BAVEX-72085 format. One line per 10 residues: number of its first residue (from 1); their letters; for each residue x, y, z of C-alpha. Coordinates in steps of 0.05 Angstrom, whole numbers. Example, Ala and Ser with C-alpha at 12.3 -4.5 7.8 and 13.67 -1.06 7.14 Angstrom:
BEGIN
1 = AS = 246/-90/156 ~ 273/-21/143;
END
This chain:
BEGIN
1 = MSCRALSLAV = -5/551/-335 ~ 47/561/-287 ~ 53/508/-226 ~ 35/555/-171 ~ 51/545/-95 ~ -21/531/-47 ~ -20/604/-9 ~ -43/569/64 ~ -26/605/129 ~ -11/534/147;
11 = SLLLTVACGA = 52/508/111 ~ 32/452/60 ~ 100/440/26 ~ 116/368/36 ~ 171/364/-20 ~ 242/394/-37 ~ 210/440/-94 ~ 192/508/-106 ~ 126/525/-141 ~ 114/598/-169;
21 = ESDDAATASA = 52/637/-152 ~ 99/702/-126 ~ 169/703/-96 ~ 152/707/-29 ~ 107/646/-37 ~ 163/618/-67 ~ 215/633/-19 ~ 174/613/36 ~ 157/543/4 ~ 233/540/-7;
31 = ASAEAKAEGS = 247/557/66 ~ 194/512/89 ~ 220/451/51 ~ 288/461/76 ~ 268/460/149 ~ 224/400/137 ~ 292/357/107 ~ 330/379/165 ~ 280/362/221 ~ 233/308/196;
41 = ASEDGRDPAG = 261/249/241 ~ 246/236/309 ~ 303/220/355 ~ 318/153/339 ~ 302/167/265 ~ 244/115/257 ~ 181/152/262 ~ 154/156/189 ~ 109/202/205 ~ 161/255/240;
51 = SRGRPMPAFS = 156/304/173 ~ 76/302/166 ~ 50/367/147 ~ 12/406/189 ~ -58/379/216 ~ -116/409/178 ~ -152/456/218 ~ -224/430/246 ~ -283/466/207 ~ -346/445/193;
61 = GWSLDDQQVK = -408/478/145 ~ -472/458/119 ~ -476/423/51 ~ -514/444/-10 ~ -571/390/10 ~ -570/419/86 ~ -533/372/117 ~ -478/391/174 ~ -417/367/162 ~ -351/366/211;
71 = IGDLLGPRLV = -286/346/182 ~ -269/309/234 ~ -328/258/222 ~ -295/250/152 ~ -230/215/169 ~ -212/148/166 ~ -198/142/92 ~ -157/184/57 ~ -190/265/43 ~ -188/300/-21;
81 = LFFFNPEVNE = -211/374/-7 ~ -230/420/-68 ~ -242/483/-61 ~ -269/521/-128 ~ -308/585/-139 ~ -361/568/-192 ~ -354/632/-232 ~ -281/625/-250 ~ -257/589/-317 ~ -213/547/-283;
91 = ANPAADAIVA = -264/514/-235 ~ -284/477/-301 ~ -242/430/-318 ~ -212/429/-249 ~ -285/399/-229 ~ -283/349/-289 ~ -219/327/-265 ~ -244/317/-204 ~ -304/280/-220 ~ -256/233/-258;
101 = IAKLRREHNF = -217/218/-193 ~ -278/206/-155 ~ -294/142/-193 ~ -234/108/-162 ~ -253/127/-90 ~ -272/55/-70 ~ -218/27/-101 ~ -160/68/-77 ~ -192/88/1 ~ -215/157/-9;
111 = EILGIAIGSN = -255/212/1 ~ -274/273/-34 ~ -298/332/-4 ~ -324/396/-48 ~ -324/468/-18 ~ -363/522/-65 ~ -327/594/-49 ~ -325/663/-62 ~ -399/662/-104 ~ -467/642/-75;
121 = RNTAKDFVAA = -513/578/-60 ~ -557/582/-122 ~ -495/580/-165 ~ -461/529/-131 ~ -512/486/-133 ~ -521/502/-212 ~ -441/479/-212 ~ -447/420/-182 ~ -508/390/-226 ~ -471/421/-287;
131 = HRIPFTVLDD = -411/376/-273 ~ -453/324/-240 ~ -405/322/-178 ~ -423/257/-150 ~ -397/283/-76 ~ -415/321/-18 ~ -407/402/-28 ~ -401/458/30 ~ -427/522/20 ~ -375/575/43;
141 = SNAAITRRLN = -399/635/10 ~ -394/670/74 ~ -321/648/69 ~ -324/621/135 ~ -278/558/122 ~ -239/603/67 ~ -216/650/125 ~ -202/605/174 ~ -146/566/123 ~ -129/636/97;
151 = LRSPVAVIGV = -137/610/29 ~ -131/657/-34 ~ -135/609/-93 ~ -209/610/-121 ~ -193/541/-141 ~ -152/490/-94 ~ -134/420/-78 ~ -118/388/-6 ~ -94/324/9 ~ -106/300/81;
161 = DREGYMTFGT = -87/234/112 ~ -128/185/153 ~ -106/224/214 ~ -121/301/190 ~ -55/320/174 ~ -52/347/105 ~ -3/319/55 ~ -4/350/-7 ~ -33/415/-31 ~ -41/450/-106;
171 = AGFGSADASS = -72/507/-141 ~ -67/556/-195 ~ -93/511/-253 ~ -97/571/-302 ~ -108/546/-370 ~ -96/470/-364 ~ -145/421/-387 ~ -178/370/-347 ~ -131/314/-369 ~ -72/354/-350;
181 = IQTRLRQYLR = -106/369/-271 ~ -120/293/-276 ~ -59/273/-279 ~ -28/316/-231 ~ -82/295/-181 ~ -70/223/-201 ~ 14/236/-179 ~ -12/261/-107 ~ -58/206/-97 ~ -18/153/-124;
191 = LPSLEEKLDK = -62/130/-173 ~ -54/94/-231 ~ -32/130/-291 ~ -73/163/-346 ~ -24/139/-397 ~ 8/71/-416 ~ 82/78/-409 ~ 97/30/-467 ~ 169/62/-476 ~ 218/63/-420;
201 = HPKAPRFTAS = 251/129/-466 ~ 198/164/-489 ~ 202/227/-542 ~ 220/291/-504 ~ 164/330/-530 ~ 180/380/-576 ~ 167/458/-567 ~ 187/530/-588 ~ 204/584/-534 ~ 224/655/-533;
211 = ILDSDEGFDM = 304/669/-505 ~ 322/713/-456 ~ 357/769/-477 ~ 351/746/-550 ~ 317/764/-610 ~ 319/692/-644 ~ 276/635/-616 ~ 285/573/-584 ~ 256/508/-621 ~ 278/450/-600;
221 = ADQLGRPMVL = 287/413/-672 ~ 350/448/-676 ~ 380/406/-618 ~ 373/344/-647 ~ 435/301/-652 ~ 466/320/-595 ~ 451/312/-518 ~ 414/376/-476 ~ 390/378/-404 ~ 321/415/-394;
231 = IFFLHTCSHC = 314/443/-317 ~ 242/480/-311 ~ 265/536/-253 ~ 242/598/-217 ~ 300/639/-204 ~ 284/655/-131 ~ 275/579/-120 ~ 344/553/-69 ~ 340/487/-91 ~ 333/509/-161;
241 = HSALEFFKTS = 404/548/-146 ~ 436/489/-116 ~ 417/445/-184 ~ 445/497/-225 ~ 502/503/-188 ~ 514/424/-192 ~ 510/430/-267 ~ 553/491/-277 ~ 612/449/-242 ~ 591/382/-277;
251 = LAVLPEDKRP = 583/393/-348 ~ 643/438/-355 ~ 681/367/-337 ~ 658/329/-387 ~ 690/324/-454 ~ 668/381/-495 ~ 655/348/-557 ~ 599/307/-522 ~ 580/353/-468 ~ 507/365/-469;
261 = QLFGLEISGR = 470/439/-479 ~ 438/460/-415 ~ 366/503/-423 ~ 332/528/-365 ~ 257/544/-375 ~ 233/592/-326 ~ 165/587/-298 ~ 156/658/-276 ~ 165/697/-339 ~ 201/763/-299;
271 = THAVRQQLIE = 252/769/-353 ~ 290/827/-311 ~ 283/800/-247 ~ 313/732/-273 ~ 369/761/-304 ~ 392/804/-248 ~ 384/733/-197 ~ 421/701/-239 ~ 475/751/-241 ~ 484/759/-176;
281 = SELDFFPVLF = 490/688/-162 ~ 532/674/-214 ~ 493/627/-256 ~ 486/665/-313 ~ 517/610/-357 ~ 466/575/-397 ~ 406/593/-447 ~ 344/623/-410 ~ 278/604/-443 ~ 198/624/-431;
291 = DDDGGVQDAY = 136/581/-426 ~ 87/641/-445 ~ 24/608/-442 ~ 48/542/-400 ~ 43/501/-453 ~ 112/466/-446 ~ 101/461/-374 ~ 32/411/-393 ~ 75/385/-441 ~ 123/353/-394;
301 = RVFAGVPDIF = 74/340/-339 ~ 115/393/-295 ~ 66/401/-238 ~ 101/374/-168 ~ 144/437/-162 ~ 217/452/-186 ~ 271/445/-202 ~ 246/386/-248 ~ 301/360/-296 ~ 300/320/-358;
311 = LIDAEGRIQA = 358/289/-389 ~ 347/287/-465 ~ 389/247/-506 ~ 422/262/-588 ~ 359/231/-610 ~ 314/261/-566 ~ 288/217/-527 ~ 279/232/-449 ~ 335/185/-411 ~ 328/212/-338;
321 = RTQGWTGQRD = 282/259/-297 ~ 299/285/-230 ~ 247/319/-198 ~ 260/364/-128 ~ 332/370/-103 ~ 358/332/-45 ~ 425/355/-39 ~ 479/301/-47 ~ 439/247/-70 ~ 419/280/-130;
331 = ESLLRMQLSR = 485/304/-152 ~ 511/236/-143 ~ 449/210/-179 ~ 458/262/-236 ~ 534/245/-245 ~ 516/179/-256 ~ 465/188/-310 ~ 507/252/-342 ~ 557/200/-359 ~ 516/150/-383;
341 = LVGVPIPMLL = 479/201/-426 ~ 547/220/-461 ~ 579/155/-469 ~ 638/168/-410 ~ 651/110/-359 ~ 601/117/-311 ~ 623/138/-238 ~ 588/84/-181 ~ 572/136/-133 ~ 540/96/-76;
351 = ARTGYSGNEI = 527/131/-8 ~ 586/130/30 ~ 532/117/87 ~ 465/97/87 ~ 430/66/28 ~ 435/96/-45 ~ 361/75/-65 ~ 338/42/-134 ~ 355/90/-183 ~ 426/102/-164;
361 = CGVCHEAEFE = 428/21/-175 ~ 381/24/-239 ~ 445/71/-274 ~ 480/12/-285 ~ 433/-46/-275 ~ 387/-17/-324 ~ 352/-85/-341 ~ 348/-109/-264 ~ 318/-38/-253 ~ 261/-53/-309;
371 = TWQFTTHAGA = 249/-124/-286 ~ 236/-100/-211 ~ 196/-48/-236 ~ 147/-109/-260 ~ 138/-135/-184 ~ 97/-123/-124 ~ 156/-105/-91 ~ 158/-42/-139 ~ 84/-21/-110 ~ 97/-47/-30;
381 = FNTLVKHGAD = 96/22/-3 ~ 40/42/-40 ~ -8/-9/-9 ~ 4/18/56 ~ -16/87/22 ~ -86/64/6 ~ -94/25/74 ~ -69/84/108 ~ -13/42/141 ~ 44/86/120;
391 = TDPECVSCHV = 55/114/186 ~ 50/51/230 ~ 128/33/237 ~ 106/-44/238 ~ 88/-46/174 ~ 133/13/139 ~ 190/-36/162 ~ 177/-85/112 ~ 148/-43/55 ~ 211/10/43;
401 = VGFGETGGFV = 288/9/44 ~ 330/9/109 ~ 277/26/158 ~ 311/37/222 ~ 375/44/201 ~ 420/96/189 ~ 418/132/124 ~ 341/87/109 ~ 276/104/104 ~ 245/154/141;
411 = DSATTANLED = 189/186/115 ~ 163/204/44 ~ 177/275/48 ~ 252/265/51 ~ 272/194/32 ~ 217/179/-19 ~ 277/145/-61 ~ 277/94/-8 ~ 202/74/-16 ~ 181/2/-37;
421 = VGCETCHGRG = 220/-57/-28 ~ 274/-42/-67 ~ 336/-69/-91 ~ 383/-57/-31 ~ 324/-99/14 ~ 345/-157/-23 ~ 418/-151/-39 ~ 443/-111/24 ~ 459/-32/25 ~ 497/-18/-35;
431 = GPHQSPDWVQ = 495/-88/-61 ~ 553/-142/-62 ~ 590/-65/-73 ~ 588/-45/0 ~ 557/-116/29 ~ 591/-170/1 ~ 568/-219/53 ~ 490/-195/57 ~ 471/-261/20 ~ 518/-327/21;
441 = NRDYAPVCAT = 512/-377/-36 ~ 463/-334/-77 ~ 416/-368/-21 ~ 362/-307/-19 ~ 320/-352/32 ~ 336/-319/96 ~ 329/-248/67 ~ 262/-262/46 ~ 248/-295/117 ~ 259/-227/156;
451 = CHDDKHSLGF = 191/-205/122 ~ 160/-262/89 ~ 143/-295/162 ~ 97/-323/188 ~ 58/-263/225 ~ 54/-223/157 ~ 63/-276/99 ~ 30/-344/113 ~ 36/-392/63 ~ 96/-365/35;
461 = DYATFRPRIS = 143/-408/-3 ~ 208/-390/-21 ~ 216/-438/-83 ~ 142/-414/-110 ~ 153/-341/-99 ~ 219/-334/-114 ~ 210/-332/-193 ~ 160/-273/-185 ~ 211/-225/-169 ~ 267/-270/-205;
471 = HAENMSLLSL = 306/-212/-249 ~ 322/-271/-300 ~ 254/-303/-296 ~ 218/-230/-305 ~ 274/-217/-365 ~ 215/-243/-423 ~ 170/-203/-392 ~ 189/-138/-414 ~ 168/-134/-486 ~ 100/-149/-470;
481 = PEHEKARILA = 52/-92/-486 ~ 34/-53/-428 ~ -36/-77/-411 ~ -4/-144/-409 ~ 44/-125/-365 ~ -11/-100/-312 ~ -50/-158/-328 ~ -2/-206/-301 ~ 26/-167/-248 ~ -42/-159/-210;
491 = ERGRPGGSLL = -49/-238/-215 ~ 15/-245/-177 ~ -2/-191/-124 ~ -72/-243/-112 ~ -68/-293/-53 ~ -29/-351/-82 ~ -90/-404/-66 ~ -122/-419/7 ~ -81/-402/67 ~ -114/-454/102;
501 = PTSADYVGSE = -89/-521/116 ~ -124/-570/60 ~ -99/-645/82 ~ -150/-657/133 ~ -226/-663/142 ~ -270/-613/170 ~ -304/-639/227 ~ -354/-572/251 ~ -356/-528/298 ~ -387/-566/349;
511 = ACQSCHAAEF = -321/-599/356 ~ -285/-546/382 ~ -334/-530/436 ~ -306/-572/496 ~ -230/-544/491 ~ -252/-474/468 ~ -316/-453/506 ~ -305/-380/509 ~ -289/-372/441 ~ -348/-414/421;
521 = ETWAASPHAH = -391/-375/467 ~ -368/-303/431 ~ -372/-337/361 ~ -440/-363/378 ~ -469/-291/389 ~ -433/-268/322 ~ -465/-255/257 ~ -417/-308/227 ~ -461/-365/272 ~ -523/-335/240;
531 = AIESLEAKSR = -493/-336/168 ~ -551/-377/137 ~ -608/-337/160 ~ -601/-281/124 ~ -602/-332/54 ~ -662/-362/87 ~ -690/-282/90 ~ -672/-273/14 ~ -692/-336/1 ~ -624/-356/-36;
541 = VNDAECLACH = -608/-424/17 ~ -607/-464/-48 ~ -564/-408/-80 ~ -492/-454/-90 ~ -453/-389/-101 ~ -483/-352/-29 ~ -476/-421/13 ~ -393/-419/-12 ~ -384/-365/39 ~ -450/-376/89;
551 = TTAFGKPGGF = -428/-449/105 ~ -371/-479/132 ~ -329/-519/80 ~ -385/-515/23 ~ -365/-580/-21 ~ -302/-596/22 ~ -288/-668/57 ~ -326/-660/118 ~ -353/-598/107 ~ -424/-572/86;
561 = PTGGSAESHA = -449/-619/27 ~ -465/-598/-42 ~ -540/-608/-47 ~ -548/-613/29 ~ -595/-577/70 ~ -588/-529/136 ~ -633/-571/172 ~ -594/-635/163 ~ -526/-602/174 ~ -538/-551/224;
571 = DLARVGCESC = -472/-553/247 ~ -442/-533/180 ~ -499/-488/159 ~ -460/-423/184 ~ -387/-393/182 ~ -364/-434/226 ~ -290/-431/266 ~ -263/-473/212 ~ -283/-428/159 ~ -230/-385/187;
581 = HGPGGNHVAQ = -186/-434/225 ~ -178/-487/169 ~ -200/-555/181 ~ -202/-584/245 ~ -197/-660/232 ~ -123/-667/252 ~ -135/-622/310 ~ -188/-661/347 ~ -162/-728/323 ~ -143/-777/389;
591 = DATHIGTIVS = -71/-768/412 ~ -64/-708/365 ~ -11/-650/362 ~ -55/-600/370 ~ -10/-547/368 ~ 3/-524/295 ~ -50/-567/265 ~ -105/-517/255 ~ -83/-439/243 ~ -80/-392/303;
601 = LADKCDSCVI = -103/-329/282 ~ -88/-281/341 ~ -17/-269/321 ~ -20/-249/246 ~ -27/-190/216 ~ -94/-155/208 ~ -75/-132/128 ~ -23/-183/114 ~ -56/-254/130 ~ -123/-246/160;
611 = LQICGACHDD = -157/-206/101 ~ -126/-255/56 ~ -166/-304/91 ~ -232/-275/97 ~ -219/-223/31 ~ -243/-293/4 ~ -311/-283/12 ~ -310/-204/39 ~ -290/-185/-31 ~ -308/-112/-63;
621 = ANDPGFRFKV = -361/-154/-104 ~ -406/-174/-30 ~ -370/-124/21 ~ -339/-62/-16 ~ -289/-29/23 ~ -278/-95/75 ~ -207/-95/56 ~ -192/-23/75 ~ -233/-34/149 ~ -208/-94/159;
631 = EERIEAQRHG = -170/-79/229 ~ -234/-51/250 ~ -287/-108/235 ~ -233/-163/253 ~ -227/-128/322 ~ -308/-132/329 ~ -290/-214/319 ~ -233/-228/366 ~ -246/-284/413 ~ -185/-315/441;
641 = TLEPGTGKPK = -170/-337/496 ~ -99/-378/489 ~ -37/-346/472 ~ -20/-366/408 ~ 28/-431/394 ~ 36/-440/474 ~ -37/-470/489 ~ -35/-430/544 ~ -84/-379/574 ~ -70/-308/556;
651 = QTSAQWNGHP = -54/-260/613 ~ -109/-223/628 ~ -114/-141/643 ~ -110/-157/725 ~ -44/-201/708 ~ 34/-166/699 ~ 80/-217/664 ~ 52/-282/703 ~ 60/-247/769 ~ 11/-221/815;
661 = SDVERLAAAF = -30/-147/796 ~ -17/-89/821 ~ -78/-89/864 ~ -53/-154/894 ~ 11/-117/908 ~ -17/-61/943 ~ -60/-107/978 ~ -3/-150/1006 ~ 42/-88/1025 ~ -22/-58/1061;
671 = RILDGEG = -39/-129/1106 ~ 46/-126/1121 ~ 39/-51/1148 ~ -20/-74/1190 ~ 17/-133/1222 ~ -22/-188/1180 ~ 29/-213/1132;
END
C-alpha cells in the first residue's frame, strides 16, 4: 500500500509532509505545506485558526432512505466524510474500519456521513447493509458531489471541524486491511490507539526489500549489531530532500565506528526516476529500498505522509521517530537523538528564540518525559479538539506551550510540537537552562495559578494536585501495565469531589428570592424548577437514585431528606438555586458576608468549571452528549443580573461603561442644538 495524497481541487494538506499518488500531486502537496508553514499565523501571531484548511464547499444530497441532507446542518461536532465506491475492493476494509470508528462517535464528539459514489443506488444499499453501516449515507451516483469537490479517488476520508474547515484528507488505501486503516483514522481523529504501548522502545518490524541498482536484497536481520536510520521518502518531496541533506552532513561527523547506516525506503517504486532525481540533487549517498507490496509501510504504520524517520538501535529497537519535516526544529531534535543513539555526548540544542518543545527536553530528561506523558497535562490539547475549542484563543492559551509568545504555539499545522501543557509551561522557555528565574525556590504554585484560577479551575488546591503531575511522585507508576496506567489516568482526570462549599446548611430556593427576584423568576420557569414532575410522570418519585439529581441536596444537611415526600418539602423538591451555587446557609445568615459565601457562576468557564458542576448529574448515562453541548445548554439557563464578586447590578445593553447610553447622549446633543440645554 502506498500512502497517497488525496486529490482534491481544494488543498487539504495540513502537515509538512508529502504523499505519493503522483509526482504532480506530491509536488503540489509539498508546495501547499510550505506555503502554509510560512503564512499560517495572523499578524499578531495569536490566531490558532490562522492556518486552517480550506472551508468545505457546501453541498447537499439525498440519503439512501430518501432524506435530504445539507452538510451545513451537520456542523457542530467534528464531521468525518466517508466517500466510497461500493464496487471497488478497497472500499470493503475501509468501510469496516469506519464502522469500528463509528462506535466512538458519542464519546469523542464526532459524526460520520457516508457518500456512495461511482455506482448505483441499489448496489450502495446492498453495501451498506452488508457492512452494517450505522450512519447516514448519501447517494452520489450522479457524481454531483464528487464533481463539486473534484474528487478522483474511489475511496477517501475527509475530516471537517465544527466550523466547516477541512482538517485532514486521506485516500489510496490499496491493499491495506481494516486494522491498518483504522489505525490511520484514529491518528487523524486523535482517538485512543488500538495497540497497548507497553514498550517505550518497541522492536522495529523486520523486513526484506529490493535494493535500487543491486541484485542483492536487503534483510533487516543482517543489520542487527549496528544502529541504523530508516527513512521513508518520496523522490519528488522537497521536505524529504531537506531531511536527506541533513543526514548527509550530520552522519558524516559522527565517529565512523559508531556511525549508523542510513537506508531510504522510496514509496513510489519508480526506479529510474528515483535514481535520476537523487543524482541531480546530489543525494545518492545511501542504499534505496523499495516496498513492492506496501507491507513495510503497513508494518511501520507510515500513514500520514513522508518523510517518516526511524532511529533504530543496535538491538533492533526503535529509539525515536520523526514524522514530517519542519527545518531547524527537526534538525536540532535529530542531532540530539542521533548522539544519544550512538552514545556520544548530547549537544543541548534548545531554540535560540521561542520554545523548543517536549521532545527536545525528553532527549536528555527521558524519565521525566515519560512521567509527563502519564499526566492529564499530556492530553490537554486533545480535550479542546474533542470539545471543538481548539481554535478559541482563551481556551488554547492554557492548553499549549507559549501561546501568544514569540516562538510559541500558533496552530496544530505548524507547531504541533507545542501542543499540550508541556515542560516549558511549568519550567519556563528552555527550562532552567534559558529561564533560571522562572521558578523561585522550587515553588510552582504561582506558575500553576496562571491557568488554575477561579474562573477555569474552581476548587484547585496546589498541595493536593501537585503530586498528580510530579515527576518524582509518578516515577513508580511507569512499571505498571498499560491498562492500569490508563485507569489511574482516567481517575485523575475526573473532578476531585464536589466543587461546591460543604460547610453550610441548605436553606431552599425561597430564601434566595427576596434579593434575587429576577433570577428566581427566570429559574422558576425553567425545567430545573419542575424536575420532580418528570419523576412523577415515570412513577419514580421515590427512587433515591433519581431523587439525587431531581431535588436539592438530597440527603444533605438542610436538603431534601432521604425518605421525604415532595409534598412536605416542595421548596427542595426541584433542582434549586443551591444545586448549582452551593448551600446558602452562610449566605443568608444574619450579618453574613454575602460575597464569597456561595459560588457565583457568571464569571466561570462553561467547559472548565460549570460542566463539572452540571456533569455530576448530566453525565453520559443520563444525558448523553451534554458535555459537548454545555455552552449551548448553559446559555439557556443564564439568569444573572449582578456583576460577579461585586454585588452590583450588571450593565445593560443601554449602558456604556457606566455612562449614559449613546441614545441618551444623542438626545442631549439635539436638545443643546435646539437651545433646550
